[in-house]
C-alpha positions in Angstrom: 2.5 -43.2 11.2 0.4 -42.5 14.3 -0.8 -39.0 15.2 0.3 -38.1 18.8 -1.2 -35.4 20.9 1.1 -32.6 19.7 0.2 -33.4 16.1 -3.5 -33.2 16.9 -3.0 -29.9 18.7 -1.1 -28.6 15.6 -4.0 -29.6 13.4 -6.6 -28.0 15.6 -4.7 -24.7 15.8 -4.2 -24.5 12.1 -7.8 -25.5 11.4 -9.2 -22.8 13.7 -6.9 -20.0 12.4 -7.0 -20.5 8.7 -10.6 -19.4 8.2 -10.5 -16.1 10.1 -7.2 -15.1 8.5 -8.6 -15.8 5.1 -11.6 -13.7 6.1 -9.3 -10.8 6.9 -7.7 -11.0 3.5 -11.2 -11.1 1.8 -12.4 -8.2 3.9 -9.5 -6.0 2.9 -10.0 -6.8 -0.8 -13.7 -5.8 -0.5 -12.8 -2.6 1.3 -10.3 -1.8 -1.4 -12.9 -2.3 -4.1 -15.6 -0.2 -2.3 -13.3 2.6 -1.3 -10.5 2.8 -3.9 -7.7 5.2 -3.1 -8.4 5.4 0.6 -5.5 4.2 2.8 -4.0 2.2 -0.1 -0.6 1.7 1.7 -2.3 0.5 4.9 -4.7 -1.8 3.1 -1.8 -3.3 1.1 0.2 -3.9 4.3 -2.8 -5.7 5.9 -3.5 -7.7 2.8 0.2 -8.8 2.5 0.4 -9.7 6.2 -2.8 -11.7 6.0 -1.7 -13.6 2.9 1.7 -14.4 4.5 0.0 -15.6 7.7 -2.4 -17.8 5.6 0.5 -19.3 3.7 2.5 -20.0 6.8 -0.5 -21.7 8.5 -1.1 -23.9 5.5 2.6 -24.9 5.5 2.4 -25.6 9.2 -0.7 -27.7 8.7 1.3 -30.1 6.5 4.4 -30.0 8.7 2.8 -30.2 12.1 -0.8 -31.4 11.5 -2.4 -34.9 11.7 -2.7 -37.1 8.6 -4.8 -40.1 7.9 -2.9 -43.3 7.0 -2.2 -43.5 3.3 -3.2 -39.9 2.8 -1.7 -38.2 -0.3 -1.2 -34.7 -1.5 -1.0 -33.5 -5.1 2.1 -31.8 -6.5 0.0 -28.9 -7.8 -1.1 -28.2 -4.2 2.4 -28.3 -2.9 3.6 -25.9 -5.6 0.8 -23.5 -4.9 1.5 -23.6 -1.2 5.2 -23.0 -1.7 4.6 -20.2 -4.1 2.5 -18.4 -1.5 5.0 -19.3 1.2 7.9 -17.8 -0.7 6.3 -14.4 -1.2 8.2 -11.7 0.7 10.8 -14.2 1.7 14.5 -14.2 0.8 14.4 -18.0 0.3 13.4 -19.6 -3.0 12.0 -23.1 -3.4 12.6 -25.6 -6.2 10.1 -28.5 -5.7 10.8 -31.2 -8.3 8.8 -34.3 -7.2 5.7 -34.9 -9.4 2.4 -36.7 -9.1 0.5 -37.6 -6.0 2.8 -37.9 -3.0 2.3 -39.4 0.4 1.4 -36.9 3.0 3.9 -38.5 5.4 6.9 -38.1 3.0 5.9 -34.5 2.2 5.6 -33.8 5.9 9.2 -34.9 6.4 10.3 -32.8 3.5 8.5 -29.7 4.9 10.0 -30.2 8.4 13.5 -30.5 6.8 12.7 -27.3 4.9 11.9 -25.6 8.1 15.2 -26.8 9.6 17.0 -25.2 6.6 15.0 -22.0 6.7 16.2 -21.4 10.3 19.8 -21.7 9.1 19.2 -19.2 6.2 19.0 -15.9 8.0 20.3 -14.1 4.9 18.3 -16.1 2.4 19.1 -18.9 0.0 17.6 -21.7 -2.1 16.0 -24.9 -1.0 15.7 -27.7 -3.6 13.6 -30.9 -3.1 13.9 -33.9 -5.4 12.8 -37.5 -5.4 14.5 -40.4 -7.3 13.6 -44.1 -6.9 11.7 -43.5 -3.7 14.7 -41.6 -2.1 14.1 -37.9 -1.3 16.8 -35.3 -1.3 16.3 -31.9 0.4 19.2 -29.5 -0.1 19.8 -25.9 1.0 22.4 -23.5 -0.4 23.0 -20.0 1.0 25.8 -17.4 1.1 26.0 -18.1 4.8 24.5 -20.8 6.9 24.0 -20.7 10.7 24.1 -24.3 11.7 23.6 -26.0 15.1 25.7 -29.0 14.3 24.4 -31.0 17.3 20.8 -30.7 16.1 21.7 -31.8 12.5 23.8 -34.7 13.8 20.8 -35.9 15.9 18.7 -36.1 12.7 20.8 -39.0 11.5 20.0 -40.9 14.6 16.1 -41.2 14.8 14.7 -41.1 18.2 17.7 -39.2 19.7 16.5 -36.7 22.3 17.9 -33.2 21.9 17.2 -30.0 23.8 15.4 -27.5 21.6 13.9 -24.1 21.8 10.5 -23.3 20.4 12.1 -22.1 17.2 13.9 -25.5 16.8 10.9 -27.8 17.6 10.9 -29.1 14.0 14.2 -30.9 14.7 12.7 -32.8 17.7 9.5 -33.6 15.8 11.4 -34.8 12.8 13.5 -37.1 14.9 10.4 -38.6 16.5 8.6 -39.0 13.2 11.5 -40.7 11.4 11.9 -43.1 14.3 8.2 -44.1 14.2 8.1 -44.5 10.5 11.4 -46.4 10.2 12.8 -43.7 8.0 16.5 -43.0 7.7 18.2 -39.7 7.1 21.7 -39.0 5.8 23.0 -35.5 6.5 25.9 -33.8 4.7 27.0 -30.4 6.1 29.3 -28.0 4.3 30.2 -24.4 4.6 27.3 -23.0 2.7 25.4 -26.2 1.7 23.3 -28.8 3.6 22.1 -31.9 1.8 19.7 -34.4 3.5 18.6 -37.7 1.9 15.8 -39.7 3.4 13.8 -42.8 2.7 12.8 -46.2 4.1 15.7 -47.3 6.4 16.3 -50.7 4.8 16.4 -49.2 1.2 18.4 -46.1 2.0 21.1 -47.9 4.0 21.4 -50.8 1.5 
C-alpha cells in the first residue's frame, strides 16, 4: 500500500506532537512529587488530559500515519494502546487477534473503529476478531447514530462520498481498501454494526 501526501502529513503531525504531550505528562508527575498536596485536583486534570491526548495521537498514528511495506505491529502494543485509548471513554474495546499483525490490516481495523466510535455517542462495545485471514469489526451500543450513505459506500471501495472533518475516516478507508484490493462487507442493524474485511478474492469467494 502506498503512502499518499495526506498519510505523510498525518505521520508528521503525530510525530511532532507526541513528544511535547508526553513531556507535559512527565512534568506534571514531577511537580506532583516535588509539591505533594498543592493543587492536586488541577494537576490530576492536566495529567488526565495529557494522557488522553497522548493515547489519541498514538491511535491516530496507526490509523492515519504512513507505514513501510510489510511493517508489522505486535498485539501487546495494540492492547496497550487501546487500554490507554479507552480510559475516560464510554466505549470498551475487545481486541482478540494475537501475534504479530500487519500494520496495513491493523490500520483498516482502527479506521473502522473510528467509524464506529462516531456512531456511539452514548457509549458501547467494539469487538475485533480475526479468523483464517478474515477480520471482523463489530460495534454494539444501546443506540447508534448511523449515516447509512457513508456505511454503504464502504462496501464499494473507491466510492467518492462527501464527508466532514469528523467523518474523514470513511473517505480514507474507502481509498485504502481500493488501493489494497480489500473488500468490506457491512451489516447494519438497530444497535449493531458488523464489518468483515479481507483480500477481495478470498472474502468474496
